[in-house]
C-alpha positions as CSV (number, residue, x, y, z in Angstrom):
1,X,112.7,100.4,122.0
2,X,112.2,100.1,125.8
3,X,111.2,96.9,127.5
4,X,109.1,96.9,130.6
5,X,107.7,94.2,132.9
6,X,104.0,93.9,133.0
7,X,104.2,94.5,136.8
8,X,106.0,97.8,136.1
9,X,103.2,98.8,133.7
10,X,100.6,97.9,136.4
11,X,102.5,100.0,139.1
12,X,103.6,102.9,136.9
13,X,101.2,103.1,134.0
14,X,100.9,106.9,134.0
15,X,104.7,107.3,133.9
16,X,105.2,104.6,131.2
17,X,102.5,106.2,129.1
18,X,103.9,109.7,129.6
19,X,107.4,108.5,128.5
20,X,105.8,106.7,125.6
21,X,104.0,109.8,124.4
22,X,107.2,111.9,124.8
23,X,109.5,109.4,123.0
24,X,107.0,108.0,120.5
25,X,108.9,104.8,120.8
26,X,107.1,101.5,121.2
27,X,107.4,99.7,124.6
28,X,107.7,96.0,124.7
29,X,105.8,94.6,127.6
30,X,107.1,91.2,129.0
31,X,105.4,88.8,131.2
32,X,107.3,85.9,132.9
33,X,110.3,86.9,130.8
34,X,108.5,86.5,127.5
35,X,107.2,89.2,125.1
36,X,103.5,89.8,125.8
37,X,102.5,93.0,124.0
38,X,103.7,96.2,122.4
39,X,102.5,99.5,123.7
40,X,102.4,102.3,121.1
41,X,101.2,105.9,121.1
42,X,97.9,106.8,119.5
43,X,99.5,108.7,116.5
44,X,101.7,105.8,115.6
45,X,98.8,103.4,115.8
46,X,96.7,105.6,113.5
47,X,99.5,105.9,111.0
48,X,99.9,102.1,111.0
49,X,96.2,101.5,110.5
50,X,96.1,103.9,107.6
51,X,99.1,102.1,106.0
52,X,97.5,98.8,106.6
53,X,94.3,99.9,104.9
54,X,96.2,101.1,101.9
55,X,98.2,97.9,101.6
56,X,95.0,95.8,101.9
57,X,93.5,97.8,99.0
58,X,96.6,97.3,96.9
59,X,96.5,93.5,97.7
60,X,92.9,93.4,96.6
61,X,93.7,95.2,93.4
62,X,96.6,92.8,92.6
63,X,94.4,89.8,93.3
64,X,91.7,91.2,91.0
65,X,94.4,91.6,88.2
66,X,95.5,88.0,88.7
67,X,91.9,86.8,88.5
68,X,91.4,88.9,85.4
69,X,88.6,90.9,87.1
70,X,89.6,94.1,85.5
71,X,88.0,96.7,83.1
72,X,89.4,98.8,80.4
73,X,89.6,102.5,81.0
74,X,86.7,103.1,78.6
75,X,84.5,100.4,80.4
76,X,85.3,101.9,83.8
77,X,84.4,105.4,82.6
78,X,81.1,104.2,81.2
79,X,80.2,102.4,84.4
80,X,81.2,105.4,86.5
81,X,79.1,107.7,84.3
82,X,76.1,105.4,84.8
83,X,76.7,105.2,88.5
84,X,77.1,109.0,88.9
85,X,74.1,109.8,86.8
């Protein structure tokens, strides 16, 4: 992973973004010597968002199981049949 100063990003944004797109490696942007942000390409961001959505769904399902908010297969089929009718 590359590290760039925020001032470099300001001066050479097009070059930094071009290199980012080519490498598909995140760039750590620092400000006053401290990490300030990560810059990632669009494809990587979209993949991360899709993974996050999937993980959030799994977490909701696990929480429902712990709270015993579940249906049997038969109950689920009956509800779906009513919903689809």
